[in-house]
Backbone as numpy.savetxt, mean C-alpha at the origin, in Angstrom:
# Nx Ny Nz CAx CAy CAz Cx Cy Cz
12.93 -21.07 -10.54 12.22 -20.06 -10.65 12.74 -18.95 -10.67
12.94 -18.29 -11.38 13.59 -16.60 -11.46 13.54 -16.11 -10.61
13.99 -15.53 -9.73 14.21 -14.45 -8.89 12.96 -13.40 -8.54
12.45 -12.87 -9.77 11.37 -12.38 -9.25 10.12 -13.38 -9.10
10.21 -13.53 -9.77 8.58 -14.41 -9.73 8.45 -15.36 -8.61
10.21 -15.84 -7.95 10.40 -16.26 -6.29 10.18 -15.10 -5.99
10.38 -13.46 -5.65 10.11 -12.57 -4.68 8.69 -12.73 -4.63
7.88 -12.11 -5.67 7.03 -12.40 -5.39 5.54 -13.07 -5.36
6.21 -14.20 -4.97 5.48 -15.82 -4.62 5.91 -16.04 -3.19
6.68 -15.37 -3.29 7.30 -15.23 -1.05 6.34 -14.52 -0.19
6.26 -12.53 -0.92 5.71 -11.94 -0.65 3.68 -13.20 -0.72
3.51 -13.02 -1.34 2.52 -13.43 -1.32 1.90 -14.61 -0.40
2.60 -15.75 -0.45 2.33 -16.69 1.20 3.13 -15.87 1.71
3.95 -14.59 2.51 3.69 -14.00 3.66 2.63 -12.80 3.45
2.03 -12.79 2.59 0.85 -11.84 2.48 -0.93 -12.67 3.70
-0.12 -13.79 2.63 -1.67 -14.43 2.95 -1.40 -15.07 4.15
-0.11 -15.26 4.97 0.07 -15.81 6.38 -0.53 -15.12 6.95
-0.08 -13.87 6.61 0.16 -12.13 7.63 -1.84 -11.87 7.91
-2.35 -12.35 6.05 -3.96 -11.26 6.83 -4.74 -12.68 7.42
-4.11 -14.43 7.35 -4.05 -15.50 8.40 -4.79 -15.29 9.51
-3.53 -14.13 9.50 -4.10 -13.91 11.69 -4.20 -13.34 11.77
-4.23 -11.99 10.98 -4.84 -10.83 11.35 -5.97 -11.15 11.53
-6.72 -11.51 10.20 -8.61 -12.55 10.62 -8.22 -13.28 11.70
-7.67 -14.36 12.15 -7.92 -15.40 13.20 -8.07 -13.86 14.69
-7.17 -13.28 14.70 -6.86 -13.28 15.54 -7.58 -11.63 15.70
-8.81 -10.80 15.04 -9.68 -10.27 14.74 -9.01 -8.94 14.68
-7.81 -8.70 13.82 -7.28 -7.78 13.74 -6.96 -7.91 12.92
-7.42 -5.75 12.55 -7.18 -5.27 10.76 -6.59 -3.92 10.81
-5.88 -4.50 9.72 -4.20 -3.59 8.82 -5.24 -2.70 8.50
-4.33 -0.89 8.52 -5.06 -0.47 8.15 -4.28 0.52 6.54
-3.39 -0.07 7.11 -2.07 1.16 6.54 -1.26 2.03 7.34
-2.13 2.48 8.78 -1.91 4.09 9.48 -0.42 2.95 10.34
0.10 2.34 10.85 0.81 1.80 11.68 2.23 1.97 10.71
2.29 1.54 9.15 3.25 2.05 8.41 3.69 3.40 8.14
2.87 3.81 7.78 3.50 5.64 8.34 3.59 5.77 9.49
3.08 5.64 10.60 3.49 5.79 11.49 4.92 5.66 12.31
5.71 4.74 11.29 6.46 3.90 11.69 7.27 5.08 10.90
7.43 4.75 10.10 8.29 5.77 8.94 8.31 7.35 9.48
6.95 7.39 10.06 7.40 9.22 10.54 8.43 8.99 12.06
8.07 7.67 12.59 9.18 8.12 14.09 10.90 7.81 13.63
10.30 6.99 12.52 12.03 7.25 11.93 12.77 8.55 11.24
11.93 8.96 11.20 12.29 10.15 10.36 12.80 11.33 10.97
13.69 12.07 11.24 13.54 13.23 12.07 13.50 14.81 11.09
13.50 14.72 9.82 13.30 15.79 9.43 12.09 16.17 9.66
11.49 17.87 10.10 10.16 18.43 9.84 9.56 18.07 8.61
10.42 18.56 7.58 9.44 18.08 6.38 8.91 17.28 5.36
9.69 15.61 6.09 9.29 14.35 6.68 8.09 14.20 7.05
7.87 14.95 8.08 6.69 14.39 8.95 5.84 15.21 8.43
5.64 16.30 8.11 4.93 16.40 8.19 4.25 16.32 6.20
4.96 15.50 5.38 4.82 14.92 4.07 4.00 13.42 4.45
4.35 13.00 5.67 4.09 11.49 5.77 2.51 12.12 6.85
2.54 13.05 7.33 1.34 13.09 8.18 0.00 13.54 6.81
-0.25 14.24 6.27 -0.16 14.50 5.00 -0.68 12.70 4.01
-0.03 12.67 3.87 -0.38 10.60 3.19 -1.13 10.55 3.72
-0.75 9.85 5.54 -1.21 9.63 5.63 -3.17 9.44 5.97
-3.57 11.07 6.25 -4.92 11.30 5.76 -5.43 11.24 4.21
-4.81 11.40 3.98 -4.74 11.43 1.94 -4.79 9.81 2.27
-4.30 8.99 2.50 -4.52 7.75 2.59 -5.60 6.84 2.98
-6.49 7.84 3.74 -7.48 7.34 4.56 -8.70 7.19 3.31
-8.52 8.28 2.39 -9.77 8.29 1.80 -9.41 6.87 0.32
-8.52 5.88 0.58 -9.28 5.37 -0.39 -9.05 3.97 0.07
-10.14 3.07 -1.01 -10.53 1.70 -0.18 -9.04 0.96 -0.08
-9.16 -0.44 0.93 -8.19 -1.06 1.37 -7.78 -1.99 -0.06
-8.32 -2.19 -0.31 -7.35 -2.49 -2.23 -6.99 -1.20 -2.31
-7.18 -0.46 -3.30 -6.30 1.04 -3.33 -5.11 0.80 -2.39
-5.34 1.06 -1.21 -4.05 1.57 -0.62 -3.29 0.42 -0.68
-3.39 -1.38 -0.83 -2.65 -1.81 -0.63 -1.70 -2.03 -2.04
-2.51 -1.42 -3.45 -1.56 -0.89 -4.49 -0.48 -0.23 -4.23
-1.03 1.45 -4.20 -0.07 2.07 -3.95 0.70 1.93 -2.63
1.00 1.66 -1.46 1.41 1.90 -0.54 2.43 0.61 -1.37
2.32 -0.57 -2.06 3.29 -1.62 -2.65 4.00 -0.95 -3.95
3.10 -0.05 -4.54 4.23 0.39 -5.51 5.20 1.73 -5.38
4.65 2.46 -4.11 5.27 3.76 -3.76 6.15 3.35 -2.89
5.93 3.42 -2.16 6.25 2.77 -0.86 7.50 1.47 -0.91
7.46 0.50 -1.48 7.71 -0.62 -1.29 8.84 -0.83 -3.43
8.10 0.35 -4.18 8.79 0.15 -4.97 9.03 -1.25 -6.15
7.28 -1.85 -5.97 7.35 -2.94 -6.27 6.34 -3.21 -8.10
7.07 -3.76 -9.21 6.40 -3.53 -10.23 4.20 -3.54 -10.76
3.93 -3.38 -11.53 2.56 -3.79 -11.23 2.27 -5.20 -11.71
3.18 -5.41 -11.82 3.33 -7.19 -12.47 3.55 -8.32 -11.39
4.46 -7.75 -10.02 4.67 -8.05 -9.25 3.27 -7.68 -8.34
2.89 -6.81 -8.19 1.37 -7.08 -7.57 0.60 -7.66 -7.80
0.53 -7.99 -8.90 -0.84 -8.97 -9.38 -0.81 -10.21 -8.77
0.85 -10.15 -8.80 1.61 -11.85 -8.51 1.16 -12.21 -6.71
1.77 -10.99 -5.69 0.78 -10.89 -4.89 -0.27 -10.76 -4.67
-1.50 -9.99 -4.77 -2.14 -9.72 -4.25 -3.43 -10.59 -5.48
-2.82 -11.65 -5.63 -3.23 -12.52 -6.64 -4.81 -12.16 -7.57
-4.38 -10.59 -8.38 -5.68 -10.34 -9.32 -4.29 -10.09 -10.15
-5.86 -9.79 -11.58 -4.93 -9.94 -12.60 -4.58 -8.30 -12.81
-3.69 -7.98 -14.31 -2.81 -6.47 -14.05 -3.72 -5.47 -14.18
-4.70 -5.94 -15.10 -6.12 -4.76 -15.88 -6.87 -4.45 -13.81
-6.49 -5.71 -13.08 -7.38 -5.15 -11.99 -6.32 -4.28 -10.55
-5.01 -4.06 -11.05 -4.02 -3.84 -10.31 -3.67 -2.28 -10.70
-3.98 -1.93 -11.89 -3.82 -1.01 -13.30 -4.87 -0.28 -12.95
-6.24 -0.34 -12.61 -7.37 0.31 -12.20 -7.77 0.54 -10.65
-6.79 -0.33 -9.89 -7.25 0.52 -8.79 -5.48 1.75 -8.57
-5.19 1.45 -9.41 -3.79 2.35 -9.13 -4.49 3.24 -9.84
-5.13 3.67 -10.76 -5.34 4.33 -11.11 -6.76 5.30 -10.36
-7.42 4.96 -9.96 -8.65 5.24 -9.76 -8.42 6.10 -7.51
-7.01 4.67 -7.83 -6.77 5.22 -6.17 -5.87 7.01 -6.51
-4.80 7.07 -7.53 -4.50 8.04 -7.58 -5.37 9.03 -8.20
-6.52 8.39 -8.64 -7.82 9.89 -8.48 -8.11 10.84 -7.40
-8.17 9.46 -6.65 -8.79 9.98 -5.64 -7.73 10.81 -4.70
-6.66 10.50 -4.58 -5.26 11.15 -4.08 -5.45 12.33 -4.35
-5.39 12.63 -5.47 -5.25 13.68 -6.75 -6.68 15.21 -5.96
-7.92 14.03 -5.87 -8.89 15.11 -5.44 -8.91 15.73 -4.39
-8.75 15.07 -3.06 -8.21 14.60 -2.03 -7.48 16.03 -1.65
-6.40 15.79 -2.40 -5.07 16.90 -2.41 -5.80 18.71 -3.24
-6.27 18.18 -4.09 -6.50 19.65 -4.69 -7.59 20.15 -3.41
-8.47 19.45 -2.72 -9.79 20.29 -1.92 -8.49 20.66 -0.24
-7.68 19.64 0.07 -7.29 20.24 1.17 -6.22 21.56 1.03
-5.97 21.70 -0.55 -4.89 22.92 -0.51 -3.67 22.78 -0.86
């Protein structure tokens, strides 16, 4: 198995195991914990302010859109890898990314 496919396969397994654990233990992951961790590790004021704004903006997204946005922009995954990780067609990933970006853009325009 080539390295990129194996990496996506491994992330899918890890994601499924995590989701199973969260479901079993009645825990919901909303992405805020990830951004809060990033925020704590970064001491630059501009970065913290930007992280706060991103956190607020991510709340307007559906969980599926948020997953795609975080995997693509925060972790640098390619769309094909995200499709493999989330076990959805590439067209669905593209759609979620587009819709999520449109929502984020509208949010940013409203919030100034």
